[in-house]
C-alpha positions as CSV (number, residue, x, y, z in Angstrom):
1,X,-6.2,5.4,-40.6
2,X,-4.7,2.6,-42.7
3,X,-4.2,-1.1,-41.6
4,X,-0.7,-0.1,-41.1
5,X,-1.3,3.1,-39.3
6,X,-3.5,0.7,-37.0
7,X,-1.3,-1.7,-36.1
8,X,1.6,0.8,-35.3
9,X,-1.3,2.1,-32.8
10,X,-2.1,-1.4,-31.2
11,X,1.3,-2.3,-30.8
12,X,2.0,0.9,-29.5
13,X,-0.6,0.3,-26.5
14,X,0.2,-3.3,-26.3
15,X,3.6,-2.2,-25.4
16,X,2.6,0.5,-23.0
17,X,0.9,-2.0,-21.4
18,X,3.5,-4.3,-20.9
19,X,6.0,-1.7,-19.5
20,X,3.4,-0.9,-17.0
21,X,2.8,-4.3,-16.1
22,X,6.2,-4.7,-15.8
23,X,6.7,-1.5,-13.4
24,X,3.7,-2.8,-11.4
25,X,5.8,-6.4,-11.0
26,X,9.0,-4.6,-10.7
27,X,7.5,-2.6,-7.8
28,X,5.7,-5.5,-6.1
29,X,8.8,-7.3,-5.9
30,X,10.4,-4.4,-4.0
31,X,7.7,-3.9,-1.6
32,X,8.2,-7.3,-0.5
33,X,11.4,-7.2,-0.3
34,X,11.5,-3.8,1.8
35,X,9.3,-5.8,3.6
36,X,11.6,-8.7,4.5
37,X,15.1,-7.0,4.6
38,X,14.7,-2.8,5.0
39,X,14.9,-0.8,2.5
40,X,18.5,-0.6,2.2
41,X,18.1,-4.1,0.9
42,X,20.3,-4.7,-2.3
43,X,19.3,-3.7,-5.7
44,X,20.0,-7.4,-7.1
45,X,17.9,-8.7,-4.6
46,X,15.0,-6.6,-5.9
47,X,16.0,-7.2,-9.3
48,X,16.1,-11.3,-8.6
49,X,12.6,-11.5,-7.0
50,X,10.9,-9.3,-9.9
51,X,12.7,-11.6,-12.4
52,X,14.6,-8.7,-14.1
53,X,18.3,-7.4,-14.5
54,X,19.7,-4.8,-12.1
55,X,19.8,-2.2,-15.4
56,X,16.3,-2.5,-15.9
57,X,15.2,-1.0,-12.4
58,X,18.6,1.1,-12.7
59,X,16.5,2.6,-16.1
60,X,13.4,3.1,-14.6
61,X,14.5,4.4,-10.8
62,X,17.6,6.1,-11.0
63,X,17.9,6.9,-7.5
64,X,17.1,3.9,-4.7
65,X,15.0,7.4,-3.6
66,X,13.2,6.9,-6.7
67,X,12.3,3.6,-6.1
68,X,11.6,4.2,-2.7
69,X,8.9,6.9,-3.5
70,X,7.4,4.6,-6.3
71,X,7.0,1.9,-3.7
72,X,5.1,4.2,-1.4
73,X,2.8,5.7,-4.2
74,X,2.4,2.2,-5.4
75,X,1.3,0.9,-2.2
76,X,-1.2,3.8,-1.2
77,X,-2.7,3.2,-4.8
78,X,-3.0,-0.9,-3.7
79,X,-4.3,0.0,-0.7
80,X,-6.6,2.7,-1.8
81,X,-8.0,0.3,-4.9
82,X,-8.5,-2.6,-2.7
83,X,-11.2,-0.9,-0.7
84,X,-13.7,-0.8,-2.7
85,X,-13.1,-4.1,-4.2
86,X,-13.4,-5.3,-1.0
87,X,-17.2,-3.9,-0.2
88,X,-18.0,-5.6,-3.3
89,X,-16.4,-9.4,-3.0
90,X,-16.7,-9.4,1.1
91,X,-19.9,-11.6,2.6
92,X,-20.0,-7.9,4.8
93,X,-18.8,-4.4,5.2
94,X,-17.0,-5.4,8.6
95,X,-15.3,-8.4,7.0
96,X,-14.0,-5.8,3.9
97,X,-13.2,-3.7,6.7
98,X,-11.1,-6.4,8.5
99,X,-9.7,-7.2,5.2
100,X,-8.7,-3.8,4.1
101,X,-6.8,-3.1,7.9
102,X,-5.1,-6.2,7.5
103,X,-3.9,-4.5,4.0
104,X,-3.2,-1.2,5.6
105,X,-1.1,-2.8,8.0
106,X,0.9,-4.5,5.5
107,X,1.3,-1.4,3.9
108,X,2.6,0.8,6.9
109,X,5.2,-2.2,8.0
110,X,6.8,-1.1,4.9
111,X,5.3,2.6,5.0
112,X,7.9,3.0,8.3
113,X,11.5,2.3,6.7
114,X,10.4,4.0,3.6
115,X,9.0,7.0,6.0
116,X,12.1,6.9,7.8
117,X,14.5,7.6,4.5
118,X,12.3,9.7,2.3
119,X,12.2,12.1,5.3
120,X,16.7,12.0,5.4
121,X,16.5,12.1,1.9
122,X,13.9,14.4,0.5
123,X,12.2,17.3,1.1
124,X,8.6,16.0,-0.9
125,X,8.1,13.7,2.4
126,X,5.6,16.1,3.6
127,X,3.8,16.2,0.1
128,X,4.1,12.0,0.0
129,X,2.2,12.3,3.6
130,X,-0.5,14.5,2.2
131,X,-1.0,12.0,-1.0
132,X,-1.1,9.2,1.3
133,X,-4.0,11.0,3.7
134,X,-5.5,12.1,1.1
135,X,-5.9,8.8,-1.0
136,X,-6.5,6.5,2.0
137,X,-8.4,8.3,4.8
138,X,-12.0,8.5,1.9
139,X,-11.3,4.9,1.4
140,X,-11.1,4.2,5.6
141,X,-14.0,6.5,5.7
142,X,-16.2,4.5,3.6
143,X,-15.6,1.0,4.7
144,X,-16.5,2.4,8.6
145,X,-19.7,4.4,7.1
146,X,-20.5,0.8,5.3
147,X,-19.8,-1.4,8.6
148,X,-21.6,1.1,10.5
149,X,-24.5,1.5,8.6
150,X,-24.7,-2.1,8.3
151,X,-25.1,-2.3,11.9
152,X,-22.4,-4.2,12.8
153,X,-20.0,-1.6,14.7
154,X,-20.1,1.7,16.8
155,X,-20.8,4.8,15.2
156,X,-18.6,7.7,15.4
157,X,-15.5,6.2,14.6
158,X,-13.2,8.6,12.4
159,X,-11.5,7.2,9.6
160,X,-8.5,9.5,10.8
161,X,-8.7,8.3,14.2
162,X,-8.6,5.0,13.4
163,X,-5.5,5.1,10.9
164,X,-3.4,6.7,13.4
165,X,-4.1,4.2,16.0
166,X,-3.3,1.4,13.8
167,X,-0.2,3.5,13.1
168,X,1.0,3.6,16.1
169,X,0.0,0.2,17.3
170,X,2.5,-0.9,14.5
171,X,5.7,1.5,15.1
172,X,7.9,0.3,16.7
173,X,7.0,-3.6,16.0
174,X,10.1,-3.9,13.7
175,X,12.5,-3.4,16.1
176,X,10.8,-5.7,19.0
177,X,10.6,-9.5,18.3
178,X,8.0,-10.1,20.7
179,X,5.9,-7.2,20.2
180,X,3.2,-8.4,18.0
181,X,1.1,-5.7,16.4
182,X,-1.1,-7.3,14.1
183,X,-2.4,-9.1,17.6
184,X,-2.9,-5.6,18.7
185,X,-4.5,-4.3,15.5
186,X,-7.0,-7.2,15.9
187,X,-7.8,-6.5,19.2
188,X,-8.8,-3.0,18.4
189,X,-11.0,-3.5,15.2
190,X,-12.7,-6.2,17.3
191,X,-13.3,-3.8,19.7
192,X,-15.2,-1.5,17.3
193,X,-17.7,-4.0,16.8
194,X,-21.1,-3.4,18.4
195,X,-22.0,-5.2,21.3
196,X,-24.5,-8.2,20.7
């Protein structure tokens, strides 16, 4: 390949990388706006948060349902990728588990609103829920196993059971300002500690 062909290839890869970064920024902004204002938040609010024009959002996501599905998948992937990174960077496996559960709670806050909209607008909700379980249960299992092997928590807790419990504690938190789901989740995670 000549220099001109190599330059064009590098430019195309650079543009694709920029487009991916822009899309990631847009999805992160949409997730933040959804957490703060709900999934029916105006698209202009998402565009302002992302620093893009409204047309950019519609170019990537022609319908609100498309945007919601993309945010859901984006958050699942971010949560899945965080588990191994936290195990590498945290002082202990229990600290990694605790931090991951905090991220999972952030995701669940958004997910409840997303799920309600997806359930009413899309027949693919069951597929997305299966994707959520397929991606996140193994990550939670790995974190639980590492914390149990280190002797920090009791063994025998199933990842699905823990995730379901956290999810149940988070349900309804958006409809009652007096209900502090994070405090209850923290009590649950503290209760996993092995007595000293």
